[in-house]
C-alpha positions in Angstrom: 12.3 26.5 12.7 12.0 30.3 11.6 8.9 30.9 9.8 8.9 33.1 6.7 6.5 35.7 5.6 3.6 33.8 4.4 1.0 35.3 1.3 -2.3 36.8 2.0 -4.9 34.1 3.1 -6.7 34.6 -0.2 -3.8 33.4 -2.0 -3.0 30.2 -0.4 -3.8 27.2 -2.9 -3.5 24.0 -1.3 -4.5 22.4 -4.9 -1.6 24.1 -6.4 1.4 21.4 -7.0 3.8 24.7 -7.0 2.5 25.1 -3.4 3.8 21.5 -2.4 6.9 22.2 -3.9 8.0 24.9 -1.6 10.5 24.5 1.0 8.6 22.9 4.0 9.3 26.8 5.9 7.1 28.3 3.2 4.2 25.7 3.7 4.2 26.0 7.7 3.8 29.6 7.4 0.9 28.9 5.2 -0.7 26.6 7.3 0.0 28.8 10.6 -2.0 31.9 8.5 -4.9 29.3 7.9 -5.3 28.6 11.8 -4.9 32.2 12.6 -7.1 33.6 9.9 -9.4 31.0 8.3 -9.0 27.7 9.8 -11.7 26.2 7.6 -11.0 27.4 4.1 -12.7 26.5 1.1 -10.3 25.4 -1.4 -10.9 24.9 -5.3 -9.9 21.7 -6.9 -7.3 21.6 -10.3 -7.3 18.6 -12.7 -4.5 16.0 -11.4 -3.2 13.9 -14.4 -6.4 11.7 -15.9 -8.5 13.0 -13.0 -10.8 16.2 -13.9 -11.3 19.3 -11.3 -13.6 18.3 -8.5 -16.1 20.8 -6.9 -13.6 21.7 -4.0 -13.1 21.1 -0.6 -13.2 22.4 3.0 -9.7 22.4 4.4 -9.6 21.5 8.0 -6.3 22.9 9.9 -7.0 23.2 13.2 -6.1 20.2 15.7 -9.6 20.4 17.6 -11.4 20.5 14.1 -9.7 17.3 13.2 -10.4 15.5 16.5 -14.2 16.5 16.1 -14.5 15.3 12.7 -12.5 12.0 13.4 -14.8 11.1 16.2 -17.8 11.7 13.8 -17.5 9.1 11.3 -21.0 8.9 10.8 -21.1 12.5 9.9 -17.9 12.8 8.3 -17.7 9.5 6.4 -14.6 7.5 4.5 -16.6 5.7 1.9 -16.7 8.3 -0.5 -12.8 8.0 -0.7 -10.0 9.7 1.3 -8.3 11.2 -1.7 -9.3 14.7 -2.4 -10.0 13.8 -6.0 -13.0 11.5 -6.8 -12.0 8.2 -7.9 -14.4 5.3 -9.5 -15.9 3.2 -7.0 -13.7 -0.1 -7.7 -10.4 2.5 -7.9 -10.7 3.8 -4.2 -11.7 0.4 -2.9 -9.0 -1.4 -4.5 -6.5 0.7 -3.4 -7.8 2.1 -0.1 -9.2 -1.5 0.9 -10.8 -0.4 4.7 -9.5 3.2 5.0 -12.1 4.1 2.5 -14.9 1.7 3.9 -17.6 2.8 6.5 -19.0 0.4 8.9 -20.5 -2.3 8.9 -18.3 -3.0 5.9 -15.4 -1.7 7.4 -15.9 -3.1 11.2 -16.5 -6.3 9.5 -13.0 -6.4 7.2 -11.3 -4.8 10.0 -12.3 -7.7 12.6 -11.5 -10.1 10.2 -8.1 -8.8 9.7 -7.6 -8.2 13.4 -7.9 -12.1 13.8 -4.6 -12.8 12.2 -2.8 -10.5 14.5 -2.7 -13.0 17.3 -0.7 -12.5 20.7 1.8 -15.0 19.5 2.4 -13.7 16.2 2.8 -10.2 17.4 5.5 -11.3 19.5 7.2 -13.1 16.5 6.7 -10.0 14.3 8.5 -7.7 17.4 11.5 -10.3 17.6 11.7 -10.2 13.8 12.1 -6.3 13.9 15.2 -6.6 16.2 16.6 -9.2 13.9 15.7 -7.0 10.9 17.2 -3.8 12.4 20.3 -5.5 13.2 21.0 -7.4 10.0 20.5 -3.9 8.1 23.2 -2.1 10.4 25.6 -5.2 10.0 25.1 -5.1 6.3 26.0 -0.7 6.0 28.8 -1.4 8.7 30.3 -3.6 6.2 30.2 -1.1 3.4 33.3 0.5 2.0 34.6 3.7 3.9 35.8 6.8 2.1 39.0 8.6 2.6 37.5 10.2 5.6 37.5 6.8 7.5 33.4 7.2 7.3 31.0 5.2 5.2 28.7 7.5 3.1 25.5 6.1 1.8 21.8 7.1 1.2 19.9 6.7 4.6 16.4 6.3 3.0 17.1 3.1 0.5 19.9 1.7 2.7 18.6 1.9 6.1 14.9 3.7 6.5 13.1 1.8 3.8 14.4 -1.5 4.6 13.3 -2.1 7.5 9.5 -1.5 7.2 10.0 -3.2 3.8 11.9 -6.1 5.3 9.0 -6.8 8.2 6.2 -6.4 6.0 7.6 -8.9 3.3 8.4 -11.4 6.2 5.1 -10.8 7.7 3.4 -12.0 4.4 5.7 -14.9 3.5 6.9 -12.7 0.5 10.6 -14.2 -0.5 13.4 -11.6 -0.2 13.9 -11.8 -3.9 10.5 -10.1 -4.4 11.5 -7.2 -1.9 12.7 -4.8 -4.9 9.2 -5.9 -6.7 7.2 -4.6 -3.4 9.6 -1.5 -2.8 9.4 -0.1 -6.7 5.0 -0.8 -6.7 4.7 1.1 -3.5 6.8 4.0 -4.7 4.9 4.1 -7.9 1.9 4.4 -6.2 2.1 7.0 -3.8 4.8 9.0 -5.7 3.0 8.8 -9.2 2.9 12.7 -9.1 6.7 13.0 -8.6 9.0 13.2 -11.6 11.5 10.3 -10.3 8.6 7.8 -10.5 5.8 8.7 -13.1 5.5 12.2 -13.2 2.7 14.5 -13.7 3.0 14.3 -17.4 3.3 10.7 -17.5 0.2 8.1 -17.7 -0.4 8.1 -14.1 -3.7 6.2 -13.8 -2.2 3.5 -15.7 1.1 3.4 -13.8 -0.9 3.2 -10.5 -3.5 0.7 -11.6 -0.8 -1.2 -12.9 1.4 -1.6 -9.7 -1.4 -2.1 -7.6 -2.8 -5.0 -10.0 0.6 -6.5 -9.5 0.9 -6.2 -5.7 -2.4 -7.6 -5.2 -1.8 -10.6 -8.0 1.2 -11.5 -6.0 -0.5 -12.1 -2.6 -3.5 -13.2 -4.2 -2.0 -16.4 -5.8 0.3 -17.0 -2.4 -3.1 -17.1 -0.5 -4.4 -19.7 -2.8 -1.7 -21.8 -2.3 -1.9 -21.3 1.6 -5.5 -22.2 1.6 -4.2 -25.9 0.8 -0.8 -25.8 2.4 -0.8 -23.4 5.4 2.0 -21.8 6.6 3.4 -19.6 9.6 2.8 -16.2 8.0 -0.1 -13.8 7.8 -1.1 -14.5 4.2 -1.5 -18.0 5.6 -3.7 -16.3 8.5 -5.7 -14.1 6.4 -6.7 -16.4 4.0 -7.7 -19.0 6.4 -9.4 -16.4 9.0 -13.3 -16.7 9.5 -15.0 -14.7 12.0 -18.7 -15.0 12.5 -18.8 -17.6 9.4 -17.2 -14.6 7.0 -13.5 -14.7 5.3 -11.9 -12.4 3.3 -12.5 -12.7 -0.2 -9.4 -12.9 -2.6 -9.9 -9.4 -4.1 -10.2 -8.2 -0.4 -7.1 -10.0 0.7 -5.4 -8.4 -2.2 -6.5 -4.7 -2.0 -5.4 -5.3 2.0 -1.9 -5.9 0.9 -1.9 -3.3 -1.3 -2.7 -0.9 1.6 -0.1 -3.0 3.7 2.8 -2.3 1.5 1.7 1.2 0.9 0.7 2.7 4.1 2.8 0.3 6.2 6.1 0.9 4.4 6.0 4.3 2.9 4.8 5.9 6.5 7.3 4.1 8.7 10.1 4.7 6.3 9.6 8.4 6.3 9.1 8.7 9.9 12.4 7.1 10.4 14.0 9.3 7.4 12.5 12.6 9.0 13.8 11.1 12.7 17.5 11.2 11.4 17.1 14.5 9.6 15.9 16.0 12.5 18.2 14.6 14.9 21.0 15.8 12.6 19.7 19.5 12.6 19.1 19.3 16.6 22.3 17.8 18.0 21.5 18.7 21.4 18.2 16.3 21.3 20.4 13.7 19.7 22.9 13.9 22.5 20.2 13.9 25.0 18.5 10.7 23.5 21.7 8.9 23.1 22.7 9.3 26.8 19.3 7.8 27.9 18.0 6.1 25.0 15.4 3.8 26.7 14.2 6.5 29.1 13.5 8.7 26.2 12.3 6.2 23.7 8.6 6.7 24.5 8.4 10.6 23.8 11.0 10.8 21.3 9.1 8.3 18.8 6.1 9.8 19.4 8.1 13.4 18.8 9.3 11.7 15.4 5.7 10.6 14.5 4.5 14.4 15.0 7.4 15.9 13.4 7.4 13.9 10.1 3.4 13.4 10.0 4.0 11.2 7.1 0.5 11.4 6.0 -0.2 14.9 5.4 -4.0 14.6 4.9 -7.1 12.4 4.4 -10.3 13.7 3.0 -13.8 13.0 4.5 -17.4 13.5 2.9 -20.1 15.2 4.9 -23.3 12.5 4.9 -25.8 15.2 6.6 -25.8 19.1 6.9 -23.6 20.0 10.1 -21.2 22.5 11.8 -17.8 22.3 12.3 -15.6 24.6 14.2 -18.2 27.3 13.8 -18.6 26.5 9.9 -21.7 25.4 8.3 -21.4 22.4 5.8 -23.4 20.7 3.6 -24.4 17.1 2.7 -22.0 15.7 0.0 -19.1 18.2 0.7 -15.7 17.2 0.8 -13.6 18.1 4.0 -9.9 17.5 4.1 -8.4 17.0 7.7 -4.9 18.1 7.5 -3.0 16.0 10.0 0.2 18.0 9.4 -1.2 21.3 10.2 -2.9 19.7 13.4 0.4 18.6 14.5 1.5 22.3 14.6 -1.4 23.8 16.0 0.1 26.7 18.6 -3.1 26.5 20.8 -2.4 22.5 21.4 1.5 22.1 21.2 3.9 24.4 23.0 6.5 25.6 20.5 5.2 23.7 17.7 7.9 24.6 15.4 10.7 23.2 18.0 11.8 19.6 17.9 11.5 18.4 21.5 12.0 14.5 22.6 10.7 15.0 25.8 7.8 16.8 24.4 4.7 16.0 26.9 1.9 16.0 26.6 1.9 15.1 22.7 -1.2 14.6 21.4 -0.5 14.6 17.9 -2.4 12.8 14.9 0.2 11.5 13.1 -1.7 8.0 13.0 -4.9 9.6 12.4 -7.2 11.0 14.5 -9.4 9.2 17.2 -12.2 6.9 15.9 -12.6 3.7 13.6 -10.0 4.8 11.2 -7.1 5.3 13.6 -3.8 3.3 12.4 -4.2 -0.2 12.9 -0.3 -0.6 12.7 0.4 2.2 14.9 1.9 -0.2 17.5 4.4 -1.8 14.8 5.5 1.6 13.7 6.6 2.9 17.1 8.4 -0.6 17.4 10.3 -0.3 14.3 10.8 3.5 15.0 12.3 2.5 18.4 14.5 -0.4 17.5 15.8 1.3 14.5 17.3 4.3 16.5 18.6 1.9 19.5 20.5 0.2 16.7 21.5 3.4 14.7 22.6 5.5 17.9 24.3 2.7 19.6 25.8 0.9 16.6 26.6 3.9 14.8 26.7 6.6 17.2 28.2 9.5 14.8 25.7 9.1 12.3 24.0 12.3 10.9 22.6 13.6 7.5 25.1 15.3 5.5 23.1 17.0 3.2 19.3 18.4 3.1 17.0 16.0 2.0 15.5 15.0 -1.5 11.7 15.3 -0.9 8.8 13.8 -2.6 6.8 16.1 -4.6 3.4 15.2 -3.2 0.4 17.0 -1.3 -0.4 13.6 0.3 2.7 11.9 1.5 5.5 13.8 3.5 8.3 12.0 1.9 11.8 12.0 1.7 13.4 10.0 -1.8 17.1 10.2 -0.7 19.1 11.4 2.4 22.8 11.4 2.3 24.4 10.1 5.4 27.7 9.5 7.0 28.9 7.4 10.1 31.7 5.7 11.6 31.0 1.6 12.7 31.3 1.1 16.3 33.8 -1.4 17.1 
């Protein structure tokens, strides 16, 4: 990737929606400037929809500083919120579940949730991923071909979004007729600033709250039935799980599902979408992987996650006066960990703007930094990405993006809403 010239460091405004509407190279050039000249910069906040401007935040752009902050959760806490703007307590816990908590509450909830992920259940999910990916490719292979003999479709809605959506809904025991319901509500929650979903001029707060409440109520109703009539799904396992005499409340279970539906669906689908876009722009890398899929899959998947960095940032709040990367920080100040910038840090990654499926080492923070908030679903995400690309490169060997992606307007999720693709199904 060739980076354009960046504006002077004092003119880089990470809180401006216009910044995130720029092409990716322009954003990358700005972050490269920040890493080089002002790796921890203070950024003013702007109003976002119904949310007033906050007091501002420190933008953390270097890999080493993101790692350092992540390893000190007692100093850089999550309990005050992981979004940049300040939400009411009920609002942030409803949508953030355990990612907006600190120990001991975080440890308690994570322990109960983890108890539902038994080895037998995880093996079942791994098998389900393979069946779901095969079914998705079966269905798109049967689509009508165009005059050029190839199938043309939207890769995001037909392929990338369907796999994690099917897996999450199947995990929770949600019937197939509810898939679109879950998909649309998760889009509203994470894409509320995008004109395609709600838009900055719409009633963002109401749209987000309504979507979250509907997802929560769906699972809370299921959980009530599972307590008296257990089944072999995660809703039943979590509704009946007991660790050290404690159970999840209905509201905790509902909030966890909102997190699962949003984080597990959006992030994996965007990694897969970015993966096809990257392979289409780097055919040498694509051919290399196709020639030795199993041998290169582990490093290729990690590079896709680094390249995509689906979650651009998370916020932390300083609990006591400290120093980070040479910058003095005061109690109560916000710091924002920009994972997208850390994953392009020239001090950590050789040729960071080159997509290299053989990259080793690859100490990316695409699943968050080390510490208690490292992504609980990282293993499942890696499995889904691996299986999906195995199916694609084997059964749709010439699949490629045929146009540039239609990107989500967001400073939080590096999303792709639509990506035209074409392929010839293998015999």
